N, C-alpha and C positions, 0 to 999 in steps of 0.2 A: 656258510662252513668256515669264512672268518673269522667268526665270531668262536666257533666252537675251539675253531685253532687257536685264541687266544685266552678261550675256560681252560684249556689244557699244560696250555703254557701256566698260565697261571697257577691253575690246580698244581704241579709239580711241583713245582718253583718254592711258591709260597706255603702249601699244603706238606706234600708229602715230604722234602728235601729239608725243610727245617724244622720236621719233625719225627724223622729220619734219621738226623743225622750222628744222633750218639752212639745209636746202634750194633753191631759191626756188622762186615758185610760181604761176602764175598764173593771178590771183583767177579762179574762172569766169563771174561777174556783170560783170567787169568787163574780156572775153576781146577786145572790141570793137579794147581801146588797144594790145592786141598785132598788130605786123605778123603776119605768118604765117612769118618768119626769125625772128624776135622765138622766137618760140611752137616754135619746130622748135628750135634754138638752147638753149632752158631744159628742154624735153626729153629730147634727146640729155644736159646735163650733169645733168640731173638718174639718168636712168638710169644714166647712168658709176660718180656716185658715188654710189648708191643704198644704204643703208645698210640697208637691209630686204634683197640678196643673204645667199648664204651666206658667214658669214667667211671660208671658206681657197680662195673662189675666186672673184671677184670677181666674173668675170665671167659667174658664173648664173647666170641668176635665178629662180632656182627659191625665194625663202621666195615674192618675189615673188607664182608664178608659182600659188603656192599661197595666198596671202591671195585675190588674185584668182576665181581658184578658190569657195571659204569664201563671198565674194560674191554669187559667180551663182548659187551654191546656193543662200543663203540669198534671193538678189531671187527666184528663184523661190518657195521656201516661204512666205514670207511680204507677199508682196505679194499681198490678189488679184485674180486675173484677172474673172473674169465673176460670183463667186459673193463674197455679203455674208460680209463675219464685227466679229461686238463685238468689237472692241479695247474693254478697258477700261483704268484708268486707269495701271498700270505697266505694262499690253503695251505696248513703242513698243521693237518690235524691230525694225520693220521705216524707220523712223523711224531711227533709226543702224545699217541697214545702209546706206541709202539717205544719211548725214553720213560713211560711210567710204568711201563710188562717193568723195562729192564732194571728199575732201579726195587719193584716188588719181586723181583726173580735171585736181584745182588741180595737182597737182605733175608730170603729167604720166608718173605712173606705168600705166596702162594702155596697149594699145596694141591692132591688130588683132587678135589673135590671139586 
């Protein structure tokens, strides 16, 4: 579990935050300050200029869909539903997965799929 904690932490810091820092973001905590038209425009703008798409084809969301699939499977694996799990000091994989998911929501890269 500690391996996954470090893996998701480094993936978030060195891949997502560095690749997405030039995009405009919608702060989820202040979402009421944006109109629905502004949010829709920012999502479309970020999805068209997404650095996480495949380098050869800017229209295919290949890499971002893989990231979303990874996050969904990690959410199902690391977030306990009804059972109690003992979380030790360095096992923060569930928190890192939620931080990655929040980043994807902030930049509007998650869709209904």
